[in-house]
C-alpha positions as CSV (number, residue, x, y, z in Angstrom):
1,M,25.8,-55.8,-60.1
2,L,28.0,-58.1,-62.4
3,R,25.8,-58.8,-65.4
4,V,25.4,-54.8,-65.1
5,R,29.2,-54.4,-65.5
6,S,29.2,-57.4,-68.1
7,M,26.8,-55.0,-70.5
8,F,29.2,-51.8,-69.6
9,E,32.2,-53.6,-70.9
10,L,30.6,-55.4,-73.7
11,A,28.9,-52.3,-75.1
12,M,32.7,-50.2,-74.3
13,R,34.0,-53.0,-76.9
14,L,31.1,-52.5,-79.5
15,L,31.6,-49.0,-79.9
16,P,34.9,-49.0,-81.3
17,Q,33.8,-51.0,-83.8
18,T,30.7,-48.8,-84.8
19,R,33.1,-46.2,-86.0
20,S,33.7,-48.1,-89.3
21,H,29.9,-48.7,-89.9
22,S,27.1,-46.9,-90.6
23,P,26.0,-43.5,-88.1
24,V,22.8,-45.8,-87.4
25,R,24.8,-48.5,-86.1
26,C,26.9,-45.6,-84.1
27,R,23.5,-44.4,-82.5
28,S,22.7,-47.6,-81.4
29,A,25.4,-48.2,-79.7
30,M,25.2,-45.3,-77.8
31,V,22.3,-45.9,-76.8
32,M,22.8,-49.3,-75.5
33,L,25.6,-47.5,-73.8
34,T,23.5,-45.0,-72.0
35,A,21.0,-47.2,-71.3
36,V,23.6,-49.8,-69.5
37,L,24.7,-46.7,-67.1
38,V,20.7,-45.9,-66.3
39,A,20.6,-49.5,-65.3
40,A,23.3,-49.5,-63.2
41,L,22.3,-46.2,-61.3
42,A,19.2,-47.9,-60.6
43,T,20.5,-51.1,-59.4
44,D,22.8,-50.0,-56.9
45,P,22.0,-51.0,-53.6
46,R,24.1,-48.8,-51.6
47,P,21.3,-46.6,-49.5
48,A,21.5,-43.0,-49.7
49,V,22.5,-40.9,-47.2
50,A,19.7,-39.3,-45.0
51,Q,20.4,-35.7,-43.9
52,E,19.8,-34.6,-40.2
53,P,17.0,-32.4,-40.0
54,E,18.0,-28.4,-38.4
55,A,17.6,-28.0,-34.9
56,V,14.6,-25.3,-34.2
57,L,15.6,-21.8,-32.7
58,V,13.4,-21.2,-29.7
59,G,12.7,-18.9,-27.0
60,V,12.5,-20.6,-22.9
61,E,11.9,-19.7,-20.0
62,K,11.9,-21.5,-16.3
63,T,9.2,-22.3,-14.0
64,R,9.2,-20.4,-10.9
65,I,7.9,-20.1,-7.6
66,E,5.6,-17.0,-6.8
67,P,3.0,-15.8,-4.3
68,L,-0.4,-16.3,-5.0
69,S,-3.6,-14.4,-3.5
70,Q,-6.7,-14.3,-4.7
71,T,-8.9,-11.8,-4.3
72,V,-12.5,-9.9,-5.2
73,P,-13.0,-6.2,-6.1
74,I,-14.8,-4.3,-3.6
75,A,-16.1,-0.9,-4.1
76,G,-14.8,2.0,-1.9
77,R,-14.7,5.2,-1.6
78,L,-12.0,8.3,-0.2
79,V,-13.3,9.5,2.7
80,S,-11.1,13.0,4.7
81,L,-9.8,12.8,7.9
82,R,-10.2,16.4,8.8
83,V,-13.4,18.3,7.1
84,G,-15.8,20.5,8.7
85,D,-16.5,24.3,9.1
86,V,-14.4,27.0,10.1
87,A,-16.4,29.2,13.0
88,A,-16.1,32.4,14.2
89,R,-14.6,32.2,18.2
90,I,-16.3,35.8,19.0
91,A,-18.4,37.9,17.9
92,G,-18.3,40.8,15.3
93,P,-18.5,42.1,12.3
94,V,-16.6,40.8,8.9
95,E,-13.9,43.3,7.7
96,G,-12.6,41.0,5.2
97,I,-12.5,37.3,3.7
98,R,-9.0,36.5,2.4
99,V,-10.2,33.0,0.5
100,E,-11.9,31.9,-2.4
101,V,-14.3,28.6,-3.1
102,G,-11.7,26.4,-4.4
103,D,-8.3,27.9,-3.1
104,P,-6.0,25.8,-1.6
105,V,-4.8,27.0,1.7
106,S,-2.2,25.9,4.6
107,E,-2.5,25.2,7.8
108,G,-2.3,28.7,9.9
109,Q,-3.3,30.4,6.7
110,V,-5.4,33.9,7.3
111,L,-9.0,33.0,6.0
112,A,-10.9,36.1,7.2
113,V,-10.4,39.1,9.4
114,L,-13.3,40.2,12.0
115,D,-13.8,44.3,13.0
116,N,-10.5,44.4,15.6
117,E,-10.8,48.2,16.6
118,T,-13.0,47.2,19.8
119,L,-10.5,44.3,20.7
120,Q,-7.5,46.8,20.4
121,A,-9.0,49.1,22.7
122,E,-10.2,46.7,25.3
123,V,-6.4,45.2,25.1
124,N,-5.2,48.7,25.9
125,M,-7.5,49.2,28.5
126,S,-6.6,45.8,30.3
127,N,-2.8,47.3,29.7
128,S,-3.5,49.9,31.8
129,E,-5.4,48.4,34.5
130,L,-2.7,46.2,35.1
131,A,0.1,48.8,35.3
132,E,-2.2,50.1,37.7
133,A,-2.7,47.0,40.2
134,Q,1.1,46.6,39.8
135,A,1.4,50.0,40.9
136,E,-0.8,49.8,44.0
137,L,1.4,46.7,44.6
138,E,4.3,48.0,45.0
139,T,2.8,50.4,47.3
140,W,1.5,48.4,49.8
141,V,5.2,46.4,49.5
142,A,6.4,49.9,50.6
143,E,4.0,50.1,53.3
144,K,4.6,46.8,54.7
145,D,8.5,47.7,54.5
146,V,7.7,50.2,56.8
147,A,5.6,48.2,59.1
148,L,8.2,45.9,59.7
149,T,10.8,48.3,60.2
150,E,8.9,49.8,63.1
151,L,8.0,45.7,64.7
152,R,11.5,45.1,64.4
153,R,12.2,48.5,66.6
154,Q,9.7,47.6,69.0
155,E,11.4,44.5,69.7
156,G,14.7,45.8,70.1
157,L,13.3,48.0,73.0
158,R,12.1,44.9,74.6
159,K,14.8,45.1,77.8
160,S,15.1,49.0,77.9
161,A,12.7,51.3,80.1
162,A,11.4,52.9,76.9
163,F,9.7,49.7,75.7
164,S,5.8,50.2,75.6
165,Q,3.7,47.1,75.4
166,A,1.0,49.0,73.6
167,R,3.4,50.4,71.3
168,F,4.8,46.9,70.1
169,E,1.5,45.2,70.0
170,D,0.6,48.0,67.4
171,A,3.3,47.3,65.6
172,Q,2.3,43.9,64.9
173,K,-1.0,44.7,63.8
174,K,0.0,47.2,61.2
175,A,2.5,44.6,59.9
176,A,-0.1,42.1,59.5
177,V,-2.3,44.4,58.1
178,A,0.7,45.6,55.5
179,D,1.1,41.9,55.1
180,A,-2.7,41.5,53.7
181,R,-2.5,44.2,51.7
182,V,-0.1,43.3,49.8
183,G,-1.3,39.7,49.0
184,R,-4.6,41.7,48.1
185,A,-2.3,43.8,45.4
186,R,-0.6,40.8,44.3
187,A,-4.4,38.8,43.2
188,N,-5.4,42.3,41.5
189,V,-2.3,42.1,39.2
190,A,-2.8,38.3,38.6
191,I,-6.8,39.3,37.9
192,K,-5.6,42.0,36.0
193,R,-3.2,39.8,34.1
194,T,-5.6,37.2,33.0
195,N,-8.3,39.9,31.8
196,L,-5.3,41.1,29.6
197,Q,-4.4,37.7,28.3
198,R,-8.3,37.0,27.6
199,R,-8.9,40.2,25.9
200,Q,-5.4,39.3,23.8
201,I,-7.1,36.0,22.9
202,D,-10.2,37.8,21.6
203,F,-8.0,39.9,19.9
204,E,-6.2,36.9,17.9
205,Y,-9.6,35.2,17.4
206,A,-10.5,38.3,15.4
207,T,-7.9,36.7,12.6
208,I,-9.5,33.6,11.4
209,R,-6.9,31.0,10.7
210,A,-6.9,27.8,8.5
211,P,-6.8,24.8,11.4
212,Y,-5.2,22.4,9.0
213,A,-4.4,22.2,5.2
214,G,-6.6,21.5,2.7
215,V,-9.3,23.2,0.2
216,V,-12.0,25.7,0.8
217,V,-15.0,24.2,-0.6
218,R,-18.2,26.7,0.7
219,R,-18.2,30.4,2.3
220,Y,-21.3,30.9,4.3
221,T,-20.6,34.8,4.9
222,E,-20.0,38.1,3.1
223,V,-17.9,41.2,4.2
224,G,-20.0,43.6,6.3
225,A,-21.8,40.8,8.0
226,Y,-22.1,40.5,11.4
227,V,-21.4,37.2,13.1
228,S,-22.0,35.9,16.3
229,K,-19.6,33.6,18.1
230,G,-19.7,30.0,16.6
231,D,-21.3,31.1,13.2
232,R,-19.7,29.2,10.4
233,I,-17.3,31.1,8.1
234,V,-16.0,28.7,5.5
235,R,-15.6,25.2,4.7
236,V,-12.3,23.6,4.2
237,I,-10.9,19.5,3.3
238,A,-8.2,18.3,4.1
239,D,-7.5,16.7,0.3
240,R,-4.3,15.2,1.4
241,A,-5.2,13.7,4.8
242,L,-7.5,10.8,3.5
243,E,-8.1,7.2,3.9
244,V,-9.8,4.6,2.2
245,E,-13.7,3.2,3.1
246,A,-15.0,-0.2,2.0
247,D,-18.2,-1.8,3.3
248,V,-17.0,-5.4,3.2
249,P,-19.4,-8.2,3.5
250,F,-19.0,-9.9,6.8
251,R,-17.4,-13.5,5.4
252,R,-14.7,-11.1,3.6
253,L,-13.5,-10.2,6.7
254,A,-10.8,-13.0,7.6
255,G,-8.8,-11.7,4.6
256,L,-8.5,-8.4,6.4
257,P,-6.5,-8.4,9.5
258,I,-5.1,-5.3,10.9
259,G,-2.2,-4.5,9.3
260,R,-2.4,-6.4,6.1
261,Q,-1.5,-4.3,3.0
262,V,-4.0,-4.6,0.0
263,D,-4.0,-3.2,-3.6
264,F,-6.7,-0.5,-4.7
265,T,-7.3,1.2,-7.8
266,L,-8.5,4.8,-8.5
267,D,-11.2,5.7,-11.1
268,D,-8.4,7.1,-13.1
269,G,-7.4,3.4,-13.4
270,T,-3.8,4.3,-11.2
271,K,-2.9,1.5,-8.5
272,H,-2.0,2.0,-5.1
273,V,-1.1,0.3,-1.8
274,A,-3.0,0.8,1.3
275,T,-3.1,-0.9,4.8
276,V,-6.1,-1.8,6.9
277,R,-6.4,0.5,10.1
278,A,-9.6,-0.4,11.4
279,I,-12.9,-2.5,10.8
280,L,-15.6,-0.7,12.4
281,P,-17.5,-3.0,15.2
282,S,-21.1,-1.9,13.4
283,E,-22.3,-4.1,10.8
284,N,-25.4,-3.0,8.5
285,P,-28.3,-5.5,8.6
286,L,-29.2,-5.0,5.3
287,T,-26.2,-5.9,3.9
288,R,-23.9,-7.7,6.1
289,T,-21.3,-5.7,5.8
290,R,-18.9,-3.8,8.0
291,V,-17.1,-0.8,7.2
292,V,-13.5,-1.3,7.0
293,R,-11.1,1.9,6.9
294,L,-7.6,1.8,5.3
295,V,-4.3,4.1,5.0
296,P,-3.7,4.9,1.8
297,D,0.5,5.2,0.1
298,F,-0.7,7.1,-2.5
299,S,1.7,7.1,-5.5
300,E,1.7,9.3,-8.6
301,T,-2.0,10.1,-9.7
302,K,-3.1,11.3,-13.0
303,R,-6.1,13.6,-11.1
304,P,-6.5,15.4,-8.0
305,L,-8.0,13.7,-5.0
306,A,-11.5,14.3,-4.0
307,E,-13.3,12.8,-0.8
308,S,-15.8,10.7,-1.8
309,Q,-14.1,9.5,-5.1
310,A,-15.1,5.7,-5.8
311,V,-11.9,3.2,-5.5
312,I,-12.1,-0.7,-6.0
313,V,-10.1,-2.5,-3.6
314,A,-9.3,-5.8,-4.1
315,V,-10.3,-7.3,-0.9
316,P,-8.1,-10.9,-0.1
317,I,-10.3,-14.1,0.0
318,S,-7.4,-16.4,1.1
319,D,-4.0,-16.1,2.9
320,D,-1.3,-15.8,0.4
321,R,0.2,-19.2,-0.9
322,E,3.8,-20.2,-3.0
323,V,2.8,-22.0,-5.9
324,V,4.6,-23.0,-9.6
325,T,4.0,-20.7,-12.3
326,V,5.1,-20.6,-15.8
327,H,4.6,-18.3,-18.6
328,K,1.6,-18.3,-20.2
329,D,3.3,-17.7,-23.6
330,A,4.3,-21.3,-23.1
331,I,0.1,-22.5,-22.8
332,L,-0.2,-24.6,-25.9
333,K,-4.2,-25.4,-26.2
334,R,-4.9,-28.7,-27.9
335,P,-8.4,-30.5,-27.8
336,T,-7.1,-32.8,-24.8
337,G,-6.2,-30.0,-23.0
338,D,-3.6,-27.7,-22.3
339,M,0.5,-28.8,-22.6
340,V,4.1,-27.2,-22.8
341,F,6.8,-27.9,-24.3
342,V,9.8,-28.9,-21.8
343,I,13.3,-28.9,-23.0
344,Q,15.1,-32.1,-21.9
345,D,18.3,-33.0,-23.8
346,D,18.0,-30.4,-26.4
347,K,14.8,-31.8,-27.3
348,A,11.3,-30.6,-27.3
349,T,9.3,-32.7,-25.2
350,P,5.2,-32.5,-24.7
351,R,3.6,-32.6,-21.4
352,P,-0.1,-32.2,-20.7
353,V,-0.3,-29.5,-17.6
354,T,-3.3,-28.2,-15.8
355,V,-3.2,-24.4,-14.7
356,G,-4.9,-22.5,-12.4
357,E,-5.3,-18.8,-11.5
358,A,-3.3,-16.0,-13.3
359,I,-0.3,-13.8,-11.3
360,G,0.6,-11.0,-14.0
361,G,1.9,-12.7,-17.0
362,R,1.9,-15.6,-15.4
363,L,-0.1,-19.1,-14.9
364,E,-0.7,-21.4,-11.9
365,V,0.7,-24.6,-12.3
366,V,-1.5,-27.0,-10.4
367,S,-0.1,-30.3,-11.9
368,G,2.4,-31.7,-14.9
369,L,5.8,-29.2,-14.4
370,K,8.0,-28.7,-11.2
371,N,9.9,-25.6,-10.1
372,G,13.0,-24.8,-11.8
373,E,12.3,-27.0,-15.4
374,M,12.6,-25.2,-18.4
375,V,10.0,-24.8,-20.9
376,V,9.6,-23.1,-24.7
377,I,7.6,-19.5,-24.7
378,R,8.5,-18.6,-28.1
379,G,8.2,-21.1,-31.2
380,N,6.5,-23.8,-29.4
381,E,3.9,-23.6,-32.5
382,R,6.2,-24.5,-34.7
383,I,8.3,-27.7,-33.7
384,Q,7.0,-31.1,-33.3
385,P,7.4,-33.4,-30.4
386,G,10.7,-34.9,-30.2
387,A,12.3,-32.2,-31.9
388,K,15.9,-31.1,-31.8
389,V,16.1,-27.2,-30.3
390,R,19.0,-24.4,-29.8
391,V,17.9,-21.7,-27.4
392,E,17.9,-18.2,-28.4
393,K,20.5,-15.8,-26.7
394,G,19.1,-14.0,-23.9
395,S,16.7,-16.8,-22.8
396,S,16.6,-18.5,-19.3
């Protein structure tokens, strides 16, 4: 450094002297001065100041504990709790059918009507017979009152000379006969009332109503046809009273205790939840499966539901367990295995991990991470091990 300084001072002393000489000597002095400056800079032993690298902006998220349930898909179907033929309860000609195939019906809605003129006449006749029986009852009640009055009068004459034992006994017999006739008349009234009620029921049965809400899927007769008691009129399926039925392998039944909720998917792609109601005690010897019935809780569906509609039931193969999970975007694939960047002291530290089952958008962590650790989920492809990082706003 001292030698450079001496050369610089010499060049500065020579520069004024060259001004009085030729231009060539002047240029030589300038060249010497420039060389001295370059040598001074090249031989400066002071180290250059290193610039600190800028922190990398990353998105982070904490690991957390979530329940894990491993499932296997089993094909199932929807079955209606109420499906069957609506039959005529009395015989008669069909006067009218009020529904068509495909019509939705509510409980109690009229499906068909039979000719009821004869039934109405029978109801009227029964009303008349009942009125006659009631009038007969009133007559015998009056006769009984007369007999009882005579019996009481004869009893009053017991201590007088006008008392006659024969007349007294006749009065007793007449009172007993009148009482028996009143009882018979009351029984006859009850019979006539019952006949009226039965004919009124037949008259009501002439109007065939839907026993439950559903959809008409078939008609068995037409207007003008004669139907006997028990003949089918229409077939109705309760399209909302449905259950899920699945043939589950015997070894998978351990994951389906009564009351457990499982997920199932309709063929329109919508997902729903069902609760196990019953496991039928009958096993198919060929497939080693048992029928499981589940009560569904339908949310919004894209298409109307139907009996025998296909579903996929997610049958659990083990009990639920809690596991540490990490966001799937935190996992980096490396030749040596999976790894993540963990944030420690504002630096990204690489750590190998072992992952297991998928839980939605997250993965089970078998080893390598603990609950609550902060890992990088965005920007981890461009950072180096040990790099300083800064966290995006809104990351957690």
